[in-house]
ZAMAR-821085 format. One record per atom (N, C-alpha, C, O): x, y, z; residue number from 1; chain; atom name. Coordinates in nm, 4 decimals. Layout:
<nodes>
((X Y Z) NUM A CA)
...
</nodes>
This chain:
<nodes>
((16.5118 13.5501 5.2484) 1 A N)
((16.4668 13.6591 5.3386) 1 A CA)
((16.3190 13.6658 5.3146) 1 A C)
((16.2723 13.6534 5.2014) 1 A O)
((16.2439 13.6859 5.4233) 2 A N)
((16.0973 13.6941 5.4148) 2 A CA)
((16.0568 13.8428 5.4267) 2 A C)
((16.1331 13.9291 5.4702) 2 A O)
((15.9307 13.8657 5.3847) 3 A N)
((15.8736 13.9929 5.3748) 3 A CA)
((15.8354 14.0481 5.5261) 3 A C)
((15.8631 13.9869 5.6293) 3 A O)
((15.7732 14.1632 5.5208) 4 A N)
((15.7423 14.2241 5.6562) 4 A CA)
((15.6482 14.1396 5.7242) 4 A C)
((15.5620 14.0787 5.6608) 4 A O)
((15.6594 14.1318 5.8526) 5 A N)
((15.5675 14.0585 5.9327) 5 A CA)
((15.4311 14.1442 5.9538) 5 A C)
((15.4259 14.2670 5.9476) 5 A O)
((15.3275 14.0624 5.9785) 6 A N)
((15.2002 14.1227 6.0113) 6 A CA)
((15.2080 14.1581 6.1638) 6 A C)
((15.2730 14.0867 6.2401) 6 A O)
((15.1450 14.2626 6.2043) 7 A N)
((15.1527 14.3079 6.3395) 7 A CA)
((15.0865 14.1988 6.4300) 7 A C)
((14.9957 14.1275 6.3872) 7 A O)
((15.1350 14.1894 6.5546) 8 A N)
((15.0897 14.0910 6.6416) 8 A CA)
((14.9462 14.1308 6.6978) 8 A C)
((14.9036 14.2462 6.6920) 8 A O)
((14.8806 14.0316 6.7491) 9 A N)
((14.7521 14.0564 6.8117) 9 A CA)
((14.6434 14.0499 6.7100) 9 A C)
((14.6625 14.0229 6.5914) 9 A O)
((14.5173 14.0788 6.7693) 10 A N)
((14.3981 14.0756 6.6876) 10 A CA)
((14.3981 14.1933 6.5879) 10 A C)
((14.4312 14.3078 6.6187) 10 A O)
((14.3574 14.1539 6.4644) 11 A N)
((14.3501 14.2610 6.3682) 11 A CA)
((14.2348 14.3567 6.3987) 11 A C)
((14.1289 14.3232 6.4517) 11 A O)
((14.2695 14.4851 6.3571) 12 A N)
((14.1721 14.5898 6.3867) 12 A CA)
((14.0540 14.5733 6.3029) 12 A C)
((14.0631 14.5691 6.1803) 12 A O)
((13.9319 14.5628 6.3721) 13 A N)
((13.8118 14.5382 6.2917) 13 A CA)
((13.7167 14.6550 6.3036) 13 A C)
((13.6229 14.6641 6.2243) 13 A O)
((13.7365 14.7472 6.4008) 14 A N)
((13.6473 14.8691 6.4120) 14 A CA)
((13.7344 15.0020 6.4040) 14 A C)
((13.7566 15.0719 6.5028) 14 A O)
((13.7775 15.0273 6.2863) 15 A N)
((13.8763 15.1394 6.2664) 15 A CA)
((13.8010 15.2698 6.2558) 15 A C)
((13.6791 15.2702 6.2725) 15 A O)
((13.8678 15.3808 6.2288) 16 A N)
((13.8053 15.5132 6.2327) 16 A CA)
((13.6944 15.5289 6.1290) 16 A C)
((13.5887 15.5873 6.1530) 16 A O)
((13.7262 15.4719 6.0103) 17 A N)
((13.6241 15.4764 5.8987) 17 A CA)
((13.4914 15.3988 5.9360) 17 A C)
((13.3802 15.4450 5.9103) 17 A O)
((13.5105 15.2855 5.9945) 18 A N)
((13.3941 15.2098 6.0418) 18 A CA)
((13.3217 15.2741 6.1481) 18 A C)
((13.1989 15.2662 6.1520) 18 A O)
((13.3945 15.3437 6.2435) 19 A N)
((13.3315 15.4069 6.3498) 19 A CA)
((13.2395 15.5260 6.3032) 19 A C)
((13.1321 15.5527 6.3572) 19 A O)
((13.2932 15.5940 6.1977) 20 A N)
((13.2090 15.7104 6.1421) 20 A CA)
((13.0863 15.6514 6.0752) 20 A C)
((12.9798 15.7125 6.0837) 20 A O)
((13.0941 15.5366 6.0093) 21 A N)
((12.9828 15.4761 5.9528) 21 A CA)
((12.8790 15.4357 6.0552) 21 A C)
((12.7588 15.4575 6.0399) 21 A O)
((12.9332 15.3744 6.1626) 22 A N)
((12.8425 15.3378 6.2778) 22 A CA)
((12.7744 15.4549 6.3319) 22 A C)
((12.6536 15.4463 6.3540) 22 A O)
((12.8371 15.5633 6.3559) 23 A N)
((12.7837 15.6867 6.4146) 23 A CA)
((12.6816 15.7516 6.3145) 23 A C)
((12.5806 15.8069 6.3581) 23 A O)
((12.7070 15.7449 6.1872) 24 A N)
((12.6109 15.8003 6.0837) 24 A CA)
((12.4944 15.7152 6.0891) 24 A C)
((12.3843 15.7698 6.0813) 24 A O)
((12.5022 15.5800 6.1024) 25 A N)
((12.3795 15.4962 6.1009) 25 A CA)
((12.3046 15.5198 6.2279) 25 A C)
((12.1819 15.5165 6.2197) 25 A O)
((12.3579 15.5426 6.3407) 26 A N)
((12.2893 15.5683 6.4675) 26 A CA)
((12.2127 15.7044 6.4502) 26 A C)
((12.0956 15.7164 6.4862) 26 A O)
((12.2837 15.8042 6.3943) 27 A N)
((12.2179 15.9366 6.3695) 27 A CA)
((12.1003 15.9264 6.2814) 27 A C)
((12.0005 15.9963 6.2985) 27 A O)
((12.1128 15.8334 6.1807) 28 A N)
((11.9995 15.8203 6.0842) 28 A CA)
((11.8745 15.7530 6.1476) 28 A C)
((11.7702 15.7469 6.0826) 28 A O)
((11.8830 15.7041 6.2689) 29 A N)
((11.7823 15.6350 6.3246) 29 A CA)
((11.7872 15.4771 6.3515) 29 A C)
((11.6915 15.4145 6.3969) 29 A O)
((11.8980 15.4266 6.3211) 30 A N)
((11.9130 15.2857 6.3358) 30 A CA)
((11.9279 15.2528 6.4847) 30 A C)
((11.9660 15.3386 6.5643) 30 A O)
((11.8982 15.1306 6.5207) 31 A N)
((11.9169 15.0851 6.6614) 31 A CA)
((12.0681 15.0506 6.6729) 31 A C)
((12.1418 15.0505 6.5743) 31 A O)
((12.1091 15.0220 6.7955) 32 A N)
((12.2552 14.9912 6.8210) 32 A CA)
((12.2855 14.8672 6.7456) 32 A C)
((12.3912 14.8628 6.6826) 32 A O)
((12.2007 14.7613 6.7450) 33 A N)
((12.2187 14.6411 6.6815) 33 A CA)
((12.2265 14.6679 6.5280) 33 A C)
((12.3189 14.6208 6.4617) 33 A O)
((12.1347 14.7392 6.4761) 34 A N)
((12.1352 14.7660 6.3289) 34 A CA)
((12.2567 14.8289 6.2834) 34 A C)
((12.3146 14.7867 6.1833) 34 A O)
((12.3044 14.9388 6.3581) 35 A N)
((12.4169 15.0177 6.3214) 35 A CA)
((12.5439 14.9341 6.3286) 35 A C)
((12.6310 14.9465 6.2425) 35 A O)
((12.5563 14.8423 6.4382) 36 A N)
((12.6724 14.7580 6.4437) 36 A CA)
((12.6772 14.6564 6.3218) 36 A C)
((12.7812 14.6309 6.2609) 36 A O)
((12.5619 14.6050 6.2949) 37 A N)
((12.5502 14.5008 6.1822) 37 A CA)
((12.5857 14.5774 6.0515) 37 A C)
((12.6441 14.5106 5.9660) 37 A O)
((12.5608 14.6992 6.0253) 38 A N)
((12.5876 14.7754 5.9100) 38 A CA)
((12.7414 14.7897 5.8818) 38 A C)
((12.7875 14.8021 5.7683) 38 A O)
((12.8142 14.7866 5.9947) 39 A N)
((12.9591 14.7890 5.9725) 39 A CA)
((13.0363 14.6613 5.9974) 39 A C)
((13.1588 14.6561 5.9865) 39 A O)
((12.9569 14.5539 6.0328) 40 A N)
((13.0166 14.4245 6.0411) 40 A CA)
((13.0682 14.3936 6.1790) 40 A C)
((13.1653 14.3186 6.1885) 40 A O)
((13.0123 14.4446 6.2875) 41 A N)
((13.0593 14.4147 6.4174) 41 A CA)
((12.9350 14.3827 6.5021) 41 A C)
((12.8259 14.3793 6.4453) 41 A O)
((12.9434 14.3608 6.6246) 42 A N)
((12.8389 14.3268 6.7118) 42 A CA)
((12.8160 14.4582 6.7988) 42 A C)
((12.9029 14.5437 6.8159) 42 A O)
((12.6896 14.4627 6.8506) 43 A N)
((12.6651 14.5900 6.9446) 43 A CA)
((12.7479 14.5817 7.0629) 43 A C)
((12.7833 14.6858 7.1184) 43 A O)
((12.7838 14.4635 7.1088) 44 A N)
((12.8733 14.4517 7.2307) 44 A CA)
((13.0101 14.5082 7.2027) 44 A C)
((13.0701 14.5711 7.2898) 44 A O)
((13.0608 14.4871 7.0828) 45 A N)
((13.1950 14.5317 7.0452) 45 A CA)
((13.1953 14.6950 7.0449) 45 A C)
((13.2892 14.7620 7.0877) 45 A O)
((13.0849 14.7437 6.9945) 46 A N)
((13.0770 14.8925 6.9894) 46 A CA)
((13.0650 14.9432 7.1378) 46 A C)
((13.1224 15.0484 7.1659) 46 A O)
((12.9978 14.8790 7.2304) 47 A N)
((12.9856 14.9149 7.3640) 47 A CA)
((13.1219 14.9112 7.4290) 47 A C)
((13.1607 15.0042 7.4997) 47 A O)
((13.1915 14.8080 7.4061) 48 A N)
((13.3223 14.7808 7.4598) 48 A CA)
((13.4234 14.8984 7.4194) 48 A C)
((13.5050 14.9479 7.4971) 48 A O)
((13.4056 14.9342 7.2894) 49 A N)
((13.4900 15.0468 7.2340) 49 A CA)
((13.4471 15.1767 7.3009) 49 A C)
((13.5319 15.2626 7.3251) 49 A O)
((13.3210 15.1941 7.3311) 50 A N)
((13.2803 15.3188 7.3878) 50 A CA)
((13.3321 15.3237 7.5338) 50 A C)
((13.3671 15.4315 7.5819) 50 A O)
((13.3374 15.2112 7.6032) 51 A N)
((13.3859 15.2033 7.7402) 51 A CA)
((13.5349 15.2390 7.7482) 51 A C)
((13.5789 15.2924 7.8500) 51 A O)
((13.6143 15.2106 7.6424) 52 A N)
((13.7518 15.2375 7.6549) 52 A CA)
((13.7928 15.3634 7.5789) 52 A C)
((13.9060 15.4075 7.5986) 52 A O)
((13.7129 15.4234 7.4959) 53 A N)
((13.7528 15.5508 7.4304) 53 A CA)
((13.6407 15.6496 7.4590) 53 A C)
((13.5293 15.6390 7.4076) 53 A O)
((13.6803 15.7596 7.5554) 54 A N)
((13.5785 15.8574 7.5913) 54 A CA)
((13.5353 15.9435 7.4766) 54 A C)
((13.4191 15.9842 7.4762) 54 A O)
((13.6171 15.9756 7.3790) 55 A N)
((13.5683 16.0454 7.2660) 55 A CA)
((13.4660 15.9847 7.1781) 55 A C)
((13.3706 16.0471 7.1315) 55 A O)
((13.4914 15.8581 7.1578) 56 A N)
((13.3822 15.7744 7.0916) 56 A CA)
((13.2573 15.7644 7.1714) 56 A C)
((13.1470 15.7684 7.1168) 56 A O)
((13.2723 15.7518 7.2956) 57 A N)
((13.1518 15.7307 7.3849) 57 A CA)
((13.0610 15.8550 7.3823) 57 A C)
((12.9384 15.8443 7.3851) 57 A O)
((13.1279 15.9788 7.3765) 58 A N)
((13.0582 16.1038 7.3793) 58 A CA)
((12.9868 16.1116 7.2382) 58 A C)
((12.8683 16.1441 7.2317) 58 A O)
((13.0572 16.0828 7.1314) 59 A N)
((12.9945 16.0771 6.9986) 59 A CA)
((12.8814 15.9900 6.9896) 59 A C)
((12.7782 16.0304 6.9360) 59 A O)
((12.8910 15.8680 7.0394) 60 A N)
((12.7896 15.7693 7.0443) 60 A CA)
((12.6695 15.8149 7.1162) 60 A C)
((12.5570 15.7925 7.0713) 60 A O)
((12.6912 15.8824 7.2337) 61 A N)
((12.5704 15.9312 7.3041) 61 A CA)
((12.4951 16.0311 7.2322) 61 A C)
((12.3720 16.0334 7.2341) 61 A O)
((12.5722 16.1206 7.1634) 62 A N)
((12.5071 16.2340 7.0790) 62 A CA)
((12.4319 16.1639 6.9599) 62 A C)
((12.3169 16.1986 6.9330) 62 A O)
((12.4935 16.0698 6.8916) 63 A N)
((12.4360 16.0028 6.7863) 63 A CA)
((12.3067 15.9267 6.8274) 63 A C)
((12.2063 15.9290 6.7563) 63 A O)
((12.3132 15.8625 6.9393) 64 A N)
((12.1850 15.7888 6.9867) 64 A CA)
((12.0747 15.8824 7.0108) 64 A C)
((11.9606 15.8520 6.9759) 64 A O)
((12.1015 15.9981 7.0699) 65 A N)
((11.9937 16.0923 7.1021) 65 A CA)
((11.9319 16.1437 6.9718) 65 A C)
((11.8101 16.1552 6.9583) 65 A O)
((12.0254 16.1758 6.8712) 66 A N)
((11.9675 16.2154 6.7396) 66 A CA)
((11.8875 16.1089 6.6835) 66 A C)
((11.7727 16.1340 6.6469) 66 A O)
((11.9368 15.9900 6.6725) 67 A N)
((11.8684 15.8777 6.6185) 67 A CA)
((11.7312 15.8538 6.6855) 67 A C)
((11.6336 15.8247 6.6164) 67 A O)
((11.7234 15.8656 6.8176) 68 A N)
((11.5995 15.8437 6.8915) 68 A CA)
((11.4906 15.9654 6.8441) 68 A C)
((11.3705 15.9395 6.8365) 68 A O)
((11.5369 16.0832 6.8168) 69 A N)
((11.4490 16.1890 6.7707) 69 A CA)
((11.4003 16.1498 6.6313) 69 A C)
((11.2809 16.1643 6.6049) 69 A O)
((11.4860 16.1007 6.5395) 70 A N)
((11.4458 16.0557 6.4067) 70 A CA)
((11.3537 15.9498 6.4111) 70 A C)
((11.2555 15.9551 6.3371) 70 A O)
((11.3717 15.8472 6.4920) 71 A N)
((11.2696 15.7335 6.5075) 71 A CA)
((11.1335 15.7838 6.5601) 71 A C)
((11.0269 15.7302 6.5300) 71 A O)
((11.1455 15.8880 6.6388) 72 A N)
((11.0103 15.9370 6.6960) 72 A CA)
((10.9384 16.0150 6.5869) 72 A C)
((10.8156 16.0167 6.5782) 72 A O)
((11.0162 16.0765 6.5082) 73 A N)
((10.9446 16.1527 6.3907) 73 A CA)
((10.8945 16.0687 6.2924) 73 A C)
((10.7995 16.1079 6.2246) 73 A O)
((10.9479 15.9492 6.2724) 74 A N)
((10.8983 15.8500 6.1817) 74 A CA)
((10.7802 15.7782 6.2219) 74 A C)
((10.7110 15.7241 6.1356) 74 A O)
((10.7489 15.7718 6.3483) 75 A N)
((10.6433 15.7055 6.4071) 75 A CA)
((10.5076 15.7572 6.3623) 75 A C)
((10.4882 15.8782 6.3735) 75 A O)
((10.4130 15.6812 6.3136) 76 A N)
((10.2907 15.7287 6.2689) 76 A CA)
((10.2082 15.7898 6.3865) 76 A C)
((10.2268 15.7596 6.5044) 76 A O)
((10.1196 15.8746 6.3442) 77 A N)
((10.0263 15.9361 6.4544) 77 A CA)
((9.9174 15.8349 6.4875) 77 A C)
((9.8296 15.8136 6.4039) 77 A O)
((9.9178 15.7724 6.6025) 78 A N)
((9.8274 15.6743 6.6329) 78 A CA)
((9.8315 15.6598 6.7829) 78 A C)
((9.8956 15.7433 6.8467) 78 A O)
((9.7647 15.5546 6.8499) 79 A N)
((9.7616 15.5380 6.9909) 79 A CA)
((9.9007 15.5132 7.0486) 79 A C)
((9.9302 15.5591 7.1590) 79 A O)
((9.9923 15.4369 6.9716) 80 A N)
((10.1191 15.4172 7.0217) 80 A CA)
((10.2025 15.5521 7.0473) 80 A C)
((10.2694 15.5706 7.1490) 80 A O)
((10.1906 15.6389 6.9476) 81 A N)
((10.2553 15.7632 6.9735) 81 A CA)
((10.1983 15.8449 7.0858) 81 A C)
((10.2684 15.9156 7.1582) 81 A O)
((10.0619 15.8316 7.0978) 82 A N)
((9.9960 15.9069 7.2094) 82 A CA)
((10.0582 15.8473 7.3501) 82 A C)
((10.0982 15.9225 7.4390) 82 A O)
((10.0613 15.7195 7.3590) 83 A N)
((10.1122 15.6495 7.4811) 83 A CA)
((10.2583 15.6735 7.5046) 83 A C)
((10.2985 15.7232 7.6098) 83 A O)
((10.3464 15.6344 7.3957) 84 A N)
((10.4911 15.6355 7.4155) 84 A CA)
((10.5562 15.7603 7.4155) 84 A C)
((10.6503 15.7835 7.4914) 84 A O)
((10.5068 15.8512 7.3256) 85 A N)
((10.5703 15.9765 7.3108) 85 A CA)
((10.4988 16.0992 7.3641) 85 A C)
((10.5501 16.2108 7.3548) 85 A O)
((10.3761 16.0777 7.4220) 86 A N)
((10.2904 16.1771 7.4805) 86 A CA)
((10.2392 16.2757 7.3790) 86 A C)
((10.2112 16.3913 7.4108) 86 A O)
((10.2275 16.2301 7.2591) 87 A N)
((10.1630 16.3264 7.1600) 87 A CA)
((10.0286 16.3427 7.1798) 87 A C)
((9.9548 16.2445 7.1877) 87 A O)
((9.9812 16.4730 7.1902) 88 A N)
((9.8437 16.5093 7.2175) 88 A CA)
((9.7770 16.5736 7.1015) 88 A C)
((9.6772 16.6431 7.1207) 88 A O)
((9.8266 16.5546 6.9792) 89 A N)
((9.7600 16.6135 6.8627) 89 A CA)
((9.6232 16.5451 6.8468) 89 A C)
((9.6014 16.4362 6.8998) 89 A O)
((9.5304 16.6106 6.7726) 90 A N)
((9.4023 16.5576 6.7517) 90 A CA)
((9.3925 16.4175 6.6923) 90 A C)
((9.3021 16.3430 6.7303) 90 A O)
((9.4786 16.3791 6.6035) 91 A N)
((9.4850 16.2551 6.5439) 91 A CA)
((9.5127 16.1422 6.6503) 91 A C)
((9.4363 16.0478 6.6703) 91 A O)
((9.6297 16.1637 6.7148) 92 A N)
((9.6659 16.0672 6.8225) 92 A CA)
((9.5582 16.0594 6.9286) 92 A C)
((9.5152 15.9513 6.9686) 92 A O)
((9.5157 16.1768 6.9733) 93 A N)
((9.4079 16.1690 7.0844) 93 A CA)
((9.2788 16.0972 7.0382) 93 A C)
((9.2166 16.0267 7.1176) 93 A O)
((9.2405 16.1135 6.9180) 94 A N)
((9.1131 16.0442 6.8614) 94 A CA)
((9.1433 15.8936 6.8570) 94 A C)
((9.0607 15.8135 6.9007) 94 A O)
((9.2594 15.8546 6.8054) 95 A N)
((9.2927 15.7207 6.7939) 95 A CA)
((9.3026 15.6542 6.9354) 95 A C)
((9.2500 15.5450 6.9567) 95 A O)
((9.3677 15.7191 7.0260) 96 A N)
((9.3793 15.6571 7.1583) 96 A CA)
((9.2375 15.6440 7.2279) 96 A C)
((9.2107 15.5468 7.2984) 96 A O)
((9.1518 15.7432 7.2053) 97 A N)
((9.0248 15.7392 7.2595) 97 A CA)
((8.9372 15.6263 7.2149) 97 A C)
((8.8702 15.5610 7.2949) 97 A O)
((8.9387 15.6025 7.0768) 98 A N)
((8.8632 15.5077 7.0014) 98 A CA)
((8.9137 15.3748 7.0534) 98 A C)
((8.8310 15.2933 7.0945) 98 A O)
((9.0478 15.3455 7.0549) 99 A N)
((9.0993 15.2161 7.0991) 99 A CA)
((9.0728 15.1791 7.2474) 99 A C)
((9.0426 15.0649 7.2819) 99 A O)
((9.0862 15.2832 7.3325) 100 A N)
((9.0477 15.2626 7.4672) 100 A CA)
((8.9049 15.2226 7.4908) 100 A C)
((8.8738 15.1333 7.5695) 100 A O)
((8.8218 15.2899 7.4218) 101 A N)
((8.6696 15.2470 7.4277) 101 A CA)
((8.6492 15.1092 7.3701) 101 A C)
((8.5715 15.0283 7.4209) 101 A O)
((8.7184 15.0860 7.2670) 102 A N)
((8.6998 14.9395 7.2089) 102 A CA)
((8.7516 14.8284 7.3123) 102 A C)
((8.6934 14.7207 7.3248) 102 A O)
((8.8675 14.8642 7.3861) 103 A N)
((8.9016 14.7586 7.4801) 103 A CA)
((8.8147 14.7542 7.5972) 103 A C)
((8.7979 14.6461 7.6537) 103 A O)
((8.7558 14.8636 7.6413) 104 A N)
((8.6614 14.8554 7.7466) 104 A CA)
((8.5297 14.7807 7.7057) 104 A C)
((8.4682 14.7135 7.7885) 104 A O)
((8.4907 14.7933 7.5844) 105 A N)
((8.3674 14.7190 7.5365) 105 A CA)
((8.3969 14.5722 7.5372) 105 A C)
((8.3132 14.4894 7.5731) 105 A O)
((8.5176 14.5416 7.4968) 106 A N)
((8.5568 14.3903 7.4826) 106 A CA)
((8.5489 14.3296 7.6340) 106 A C)
((8.4986 14.2198 7.6576) 106 A O)
((8.5971 14.4030 7.7195) 107 A N)
((8.6094 14.3418 7.8561) 107 A CA)
((8.4850 14.3614 7.9468) 107 A C)
((8.4773 14.3017 8.0542) 107 A O)
((8.3983 14.4362 7.9079) 108 A N)
((8.2813 14.4672 7.9946) 108 A CA)
((8.1698 14.3704 7.9393) 108 A C)
((8.1478 14.3565 7.8190) 108 A O)
((8.1033 14.3063 8.0377) 109 A N)
((7.9989 14.2146 8.0056) 109 A CA)
((7.8701 14.2985 7.9867) 109 A C)
((7.8522 14.4063 8.0434) 109 A O)
((7.7817 14.2399 7.9020) 110 A N)
((7.6506 14.3144 7.8723) 110 A CA)
((7.5508 14.3088 7.9826) 110 A C)
((7.4523 14.3826 7.9778) 110 A O)
((7.5691 14.2265 8.0816) 111 A N)
((7.4847 14.2304 8.1943) 111 A CA)
((7.5475 14.3178 8.3071) 111 A C)
((7.6689 14.3360 8.3165) 111 A O)
((7.4622 14.3659 8.3849) 112 A N)
((7.4991 14.4425 8.5044) 112 A CA)
((7.5787 14.3579 8.6154) 112 A C)
((7.5377 14.2460 8.6463) 112 A O)
((7.6786 14.4062 8.6673) 113 A N)
((7.7518 14.3233 8.7615) 113 A CA)
((7.6665 14.2843 8.8870) 113 A C)
((7.7004 14.1900 8.9585) 113 A O)
((7.5510 14.3622 8.9124) 114 A N)
((7.4689 14.3316 9.0244) 114 A CA)
((7.3612 14.2362 9.0080) 114 A C)
((7.2977 14.1948 9.1050) 114 A O)
((7.3363 14.1968 8.8796) 115 A N)
((7.2331 14.1038 8.8566) 115 A CA)
((7.2999 13.9720 8.8037) 115 A C)
((7.3864 13.9739 8.7162) 115 A O)
((7.2552 13.8623 8.8605) 116 A N)
((7.3075 13.7301 8.8093) 116 A CA)
((7.2209 13.6694 8.6990) 116 A C)
((7.0986 13.6676 8.7125) 116 A O)
((7.2764 13.6230 8.5976) 117 A N)
((7.1995 13.5651 8.4829) 117 A CA)
((7.1246 13.4444 8.5280) 117 A C)
((7.0120 13.4218 8.4836) 117 A O)
((7.1845 13.3633 8.6174) 118 A N)
((7.1163 13.2417 8.6683) 118 A CA)
((7.1322 13.2473 8.8169) 118 A C)
((7.2381 13.2890 8.8639) 118 A O)
((7.0335 13.2078 8.8948) 119 A N)
((7.0511 13.2090 9.0430) 119 A CA)
((7.1547 13.1006 9.0856) 119 A C)
((7.1658 12.9981 9.0183) 119 A O)
((7.2210 13.1194 9.1822) 120 A N)
((7.3204 13.0219 9.2323) 120 A CA)
((7.2618 12.9079 9.2881) 120 A C)
((7.1644 12.9164 9.3629) 120 A O)
((7.3205 12.7888 9.2536) 121 A N)
((7.2695 12.6617 9.3080) 121 A CA)
((7.3216 12.6419 9.4422) 121 A C)
((7.4414 12.6561 9.4668) 121 A O)
((7.2302 12.6076 9.5353) 122 A N)
((7.2632 12.5889 9.6752) 122 A CA)
((7.2662 12.4402 9.6962) 122 A C)
((7.1752 12.3676 9.6562) 122 A O)
((7.3697 12.3974 9.7580) 123 A N)
((7.3777 12.2481 9.7948) 123 A CA)
((7.3791 12.2436 9.9472) 123 A C)
((7.4400 12.3295 10.0109) 123 A O)
((7.3130 12.1448 10.0062) 124 A N)
((7.3112 12.1351 10.1514) 124 A CA)
((7.4141 12.0343 10.1901) 124 A C)
((7.4297 11.9298 10.1270) 124 A O)
((7.4841 12.0677 10.2950) 125 A N)
((7.5913 11.9780 10.3615) 125 A CA)
((7.5183 11.8867 10.4651) 125 A C)
((7.4219 11.9306 10.5279) 125 A O)
((7.5623 11.7654 10.4817) 126 A N)
((7.5013 11.6836 10.5818) 126 A CA)
((7.5366 11.7356 10.7268) 126 A C)
((7.6433 11.7907 10.7539) 126 A O)
((7.4369 11.7124 10.8149) 127 A N)
((7.4525 11.7682 10.9441) 127 A CA)
((7.5641 11.6735 11.0179) 127 A C)
((7.5541 11.5508 11.0220) 127 A O)
((7.6626 11.7418 11.0706) 128 A N)
((7.7725 11.6588 11.1423) 128 A CA)
((7.7211 11.5961 11.2752) 128 A C)
((7.7693 11.4901 11.3152) 128 A O)
((7.6275 11.6584 11.3408) 129 A N)
((7.5753 11.5956 11.4659) 129 A CA)
((7.4736 11.4837 11.4400) 129 A C)
((7.4389 11.4145 11.5357) 129 A O)
((7.4235 11.4610 11.3186) 130 A N)
((7.3254 11.3501 11.3007) 130 A CA)
((7.4053 11.2181 11.3139) 130 A C)
((7.5255 11.2129 11.2879) 130 A O)
((7.3316 11.1098 11.3562) 131 A N)
((7.3963 10.9818 11.3683) 131 A CA)
((7.4417 10.9264 11.2307) 131 A C)
((7.3770 10.9511 11.1290) 131 A O)
((7.5456 10.8569 11.2297) 132 A N)
((7.6011 10.8127 11.1015) 132 A CA)
((7.5047 10.7183 11.0323) 132 A C)
((7.4187 10.6560 11.0946) 132 A O)
((7.5219 10.7100 10.9022) 133 A N)
((7.4312 10.6280 10.8184) 133 A CA)
((7.4661 10.4818 10.8518) 133 A C)
((7.5787 10.4560 10.8944) 133 A O)
((7.3709 10.3817 10.8336) 134 A N)
((7.3947 10.2435 10.8715) 134 A CA)
((7.5158 10.1754 10.7888) 134 A C)
((7.5858 10.0887 10.8411) 134 A O)
((7.5340 10.2160 10.6687) 135 A N)
((7.6395 10.1590 10.5954) 135 A CA)
((7.7776 10.1925 10.6632) 135 A C)
((7.8702 10.1115 10.6663) 135 A O)
((7.7832 10.3148 10.7154) 136 A N)
((7.9119 10.3469 10.7837) 136 A CA)
((7.9340 10.2746 10.9097) 136 A C)
((8.0476 10.2527 10.9517) 136 A O)
((7.8136 10.2323 10.9786) 137 A N)
((7.8282 10.1593 11.1042) 137 A CA)
((7.8831 10.0111 11.0756) 137 A C)
((7.9629 9.9538 11.1498) 137 A O)
((7.8309 9.9585 10.9612) 138 A N)
((7.8760 9.8308 10.9255) 138 A CA)
((8.0249 9.8220 10.8850) 138 A C)
((8.0964 9.7254 10.9118) 138 A O)
((8.0643 9.9308 10.8188) 139 A N)
((8.2079 9.9485 10.7806) 139 A CA)
((8.2907 9.9494 10.8925) 139 A C)
((8.4002 9.8935 10.8856) 139 A O)
((8.2479 10.0143 11.0128) 140 A N)
((8.3397 10.0299 11.1209) 140 A CA)
((8.3385 9.9037 11.2032) 140 A C)
((8.4359 9.8808 11.2748) 140 A O)
((8.2304 9.8141 11.1993) 141 A N)
((8.2241 9.6931 11.2740) 141 A CA)
((8.3161 9.5893 11.2074) 141 A C)
((8.3588 9.4945 11.2734) 141 A O)
((8.3453 9.6047 11.0857) 142 A N)
((8.4221 9.4975 11.0112) 142 A CA)
((8.5679 9.5005 11.0517) 142 A C)
((8.6474 9.4207 11.0021) 142 A O)
</nodes>
């Protein structure tokens, strides 16, 4: 006589305990991929589970929003925070102003756009109504 059989089908790899760990990682500021890797699954597997389980999908949405706020709080005050998060504190504003000025100075030439450093070279085109050169006449006669 043999022992009890294993259940049929694919073994459960994203059980309740792992789901809780995944949601905790998301809430703590991990990205979807990082949170999935923390519990040993792929981000696609978590998305598929959210598509089939409405309760998990709601919890995942809440955890993602909380994680986004955590990541925003961790971002240093600089030009990136000024642009991406709309932070208008004096530190971010000063950094954005300085960097914007530096970019403008790099792209602006030191000469005025209305003055040319060298005059343009003018080349004259041959007159199309003038008789052809003798070498061209010989070539046609051949």
